[in-house]
C-alpha positions as CSV (number, residue, x, y, z in Angstrom):
1,M,99.2,109.7,64.4
2,A,95.5,110.1,64.2
3,A,93.3,109.7,67.3
4,A,90.1,107.9,68.0
5,Q,87.1,110.0,69.0
6,G,84.2,108.3,70.7
7,H,83.5,105.4,73.0
8,L,86.4,103.0,73.7
9,S,86.4,99.8,75.7
10,D,89.0,97.3,76.9
11,G,90.2,94.9,74.3
12,P,93.1,92.7,73.2
13,D,95.1,95.6,71.9
14,D,98.6,95.3,73.4
15,A,101.0,94.7,70.5
16,D,104.1,94.2,72.7
17,G,104.0,90.5,72.9
18,D,107.3,88.7,72.4
19,G,105.9,86.4,69.7
20,S,104.7,89.2,67.3
21,P,107.1,90.7,64.7
22,S,108.1,94.3,65.1
23,V,106.4,95.4,61.8
24,F,103.1,93.9,63.1
25,R,103.4,95.7,66.4
26,Q,104.1,99.0,64.6
27,A,101.1,98.4,62.3
28,V,98.8,97.7,65.3
29,A,100.2,100.9,66.9
30,G,99.0,102.8,63.9
31,L,95.5,101.6,64.6
32,Q,95.5,102.5,68.3
33,G,95.0,106.2,67.8
34,V,93.2,108.0,64.9
35,R,91.4,111.3,64.6
36,L,87.7,110.5,63.9
37,R,84.3,112.1,63.9
38,P,82.5,112.1,67.3
39,E,79.6,110.0,65.8
40,I,82.0,107.0,65.6
41,E,82.3,104.6,68.6
42,L,85.4,102.5,68.3
43,D,86.4,99.4,70.2
44,A,89.0,96.7,70.1
45,T,87.6,93.2,69.7
46,P,89.0,89.7,69.7
47,P,90.3,88.9,66.2
48,P,89.9,85.7,64.3
49,Q,92.6,83.1,65.0
50,R,92.8,81.1,61.7
51,L,93.0,83.7,58.9
52,A,96.7,84.6,59.5
53,P,99.5,83.9,61.9
54,F,98.9,87.4,63.5
55,S,95.7,89.4,63.6
56,Y,94.1,92.4,65.2
57,A,90.5,93.6,65.1
58,L,88.5,96.7,65.7
59,E,84.7,97.2,65.6
60,A,83.0,100.5,65.2
61,A,79.5,101.9,65.0
62,V,78.1,105.2,63.8
63,V,75.7,106.5,66.4
64,V,73.6,109.7,66.2
65,D,71.1,110.7,69.0
66,D,71.5,107.2,70.5
67,E,70.6,105.6,67.2
68,E,73.0,103.2,65.5
69,L,73.1,104.0,61.8
70,A,75.9,101.7,60.7
71,D,78.4,99.3,62.1
72,G,81.3,97.2,61.0
73,R,84.5,95.3,61.8
74,L,88.0,95.9,60.5
75,I,90.7,93.2,60.8
76,L,94.4,93.5,60.2
77,L,96.1,90.3,59.1
78,H,99.8,89.7,59.0
79,D,101.7,86.7,57.6
80,P,105.5,87.3,57.9
81,A,106.1,84.7,55.1
82,G,104.0,86.7,52.7
83,H,100.9,85.7,50.8
84,E,100.7,85.4,47.0
85,A,97.0,86.5,46.8
86,W,97.8,89.5,49.1
87,G,100.8,90.6,47.2
88,G,102.6,91.2,50.5
89,T,102.5,90.4,54.2
90,F,99.5,92.5,55.3
91,R,95.8,92.3,54.5
92,L,92.8,94.3,55.7
93,V,89.4,92.6,55.9
94,T,86.1,94.3,56.7
95,L,82.4,93.7,57.2
96,V,80.2,96.8,57.1
97,H,76.4,96.9,57.2
98,A,73.6,99.5,57.6
99,D,69.8,99.9,57.1
100,L,68.9,102.0,54.1
101,E,66.3,104.5,53.3
102,P,63.6,103.1,50.9
103,E,64.6,105.4,48.0
104,M,68.2,104.3,48.2
105,A,67.4,100.7,48.6
106,A,65.4,100.7,45.4
107,D,68.4,102.0,43.3
108,P,69.4,99.2,40.9
109,L,73.0,100.5,40.9
110,L,73.2,100.3,44.7
111,P,75.8,97.5,44.9
112,E,78.1,99.3,42.4
113,V,77.7,102.5,44.3
114,C,78.5,100.9,47.7
115,W,81.7,99.4,46.3
116,T,82.8,102.7,45.0
117,W,82.2,104.2,48.4
118,L,85.0,101.8,49.7
119,T,87.5,102.4,46.9
120,G,86.6,106.1,46.8
121,A,87.3,106.5,50.6
122,L,90.7,105.0,50.1
123,E,91.5,107.1,47.1
124,A,90.2,110.3,48.7
125,R,92.7,109.8,51.5
126,R,95.4,108.9,49.0
127,V,96.0,105.6,50.7
128,P,98.0,103.2,48.5
129,Y,96.4,99.8,48.3
130,G,96.2,96.8,46.0
131,A,94.3,93.6,45.2
132,P,90.8,94.7,46.4
133,S,88.0,92.1,46.4
134,G,84.7,91.7,48.0
135,T,80.9,91.5,47.8
136,V,78.0,93.8,48.3
137,T,74.7,92.2,49.5
138,R,71.3,93.8,49.6
139,A,68.7,92.0,51.8
140,S,65.0,93.2,52.0
141,S,62.7,92.3,54.9
142,H,58.9,92.3,54.7
143,Y,56.9,91.8,57.9
144,F,53.8,89.8,58.5
145,G,51.5,88.6,61.4
146,G,52.3,90.4,64.6
147,L,54.9,92.4,62.8
148,R,52.7,93.6,59.9
149,D,52.7,97.2,61.1
150,R,56.4,97.5,60.5
151,E,57.6,99.2,57.3
152,P,59.6,97.0,54.9
153,S,63.4,97.5,55.4
154,T,66.5,96.9,53.4
155,R,69.9,96.1,54.8
156,I,73.2,96.5,52.9
157,E,76.3,94.5,53.7
158,I,79.8,95.1,52.3
159,R,82.4,92.3,52.7
160,A,85.8,93.3,51.4
161,S,89.5,93.0,51.7
162,W,92.5,94.8,50.3
163,S,96.3,94.9,50.8
164,P,97.8,98.1,52.3
165,E,100.9,99.1,50.4
166,E,104.1,98.2,52.3
167,P,106.9,100.8,51.9
168,P,110.5,99.6,51.6
169,A,112.0,98.9,55.0
170,G,114.7,101.2,56.3
171,P,118.3,100.0,56.9
172,G,117.6,99.2,60.5
173,R,114.9,96.6,59.5
174,K,116.8,94.4,57.1
175,G,117.1,91.6,59.6
176,E,113.5,91.6,60.6
177,Q,111.1,88.8,60.0
178,G,108.8,89.6,57.1
179,G,111.1,89.8,54.1
180,G,112.3,93.3,54.8
181,A,109.0,95.0,54.1
182,G,108.1,98.3,55.8
183,V,105.1,99.2,57.9
184,P,101.9,100.2,56.0
185,D,100.1,103.4,57.1
186,T,97.4,101.6,59.0
187,A,96.1,104.8,60.6
188,A,95.2,106.2,57.1
189,H,93.5,103.0,56.2
190,L,91.4,103.1,59.4
191,A,90.5,106.7,58.7
192,A,89.3,105.8,55.2
193,W,87.4,102.9,56.5
194,C,85.6,105.2,59.0
195,D,84.8,107.5,56.1
196,L,83.1,104.5,54.5
197,L,81.1,103.8,57.6
198,C,79.9,107.4,57.8
199,Q,78.9,107.4,54.1
200,I,76.9,104.2,54.3
201,A,75.2,105.7,57.5
202,G,74.1,108.7,55.4
203,L,76.1,111.3,57.3
204,P,77.3,114.4,55.4
205,P,81.0,114.7,54.6
206,G,83.3,116.2,57.1
207,G,83.5,116.2,60.9
208,S,84.8,118.3,63.8
209,P,88.3,119.5,63.1
210,D,88.8,119.7,66.9
211,A,88.4,116.0,67.6
212,G,90.7,115.0,70.4
213,V,93.3,112.3,70.6
214,V,92.3,109.2,72.5
215,T,94.5,106.1,72.7
216,L,93.0,102.6,72.7
217,P,93.6,100.9,76.0
218,Q,96.4,98.4,75.9
219,R,96.0,95.2,77.9
220,R,96.6,92.0,76.0
221,D,98.5,90.8,72.9
222,P,96.9,90.8,69.5
223,Q,95.7,87.3,68.7
224,S,98.2,84.9,67.2
225,R,97.6,81.3,66.4
């Protein structure tokens, strides 16, 4: 299992509640420890309650020299009955945004490039996934009046979702709720998502190979509706 490097805070990240399926608890456990770059600050955060019967959320920021370069939220959804649009019982949803350098903001192919950063991060980690969808939004700000001395700025936002591949369940899981599906490799998906955060923040590839293992604190159940 990977491990989270960086700032961690208390959050609703205990997956041992009696009401959550075993496959969901195992998928959440995969998110509770990943090996990441030291620039990433990772926290559990209250998940939305209406997107799926079971959900779990993380928020992260890329911080260098006390400056936040990018931030985002990753939500794990689980519907034991399955979802036709997902092609399975699990879905990952994300919102990522960052301020851009002027030369990058002016690139007419920026939306396409940002989308390939997401799919490329998943493919570089060899993470199997399906049914990706999303939007890339570029918003420019120009300042006037008392703010006229500020330079124009551009903010990029990626909203996306995809389905982590669910391997076949082992013999011991046949009777489980969730149609017998196995547990997706959520740790690998989280690592790929953090790669996306670092890329949109403008960091060079790679990180410290000696990053330590830190487990997210476990206090409350993942949100269920």
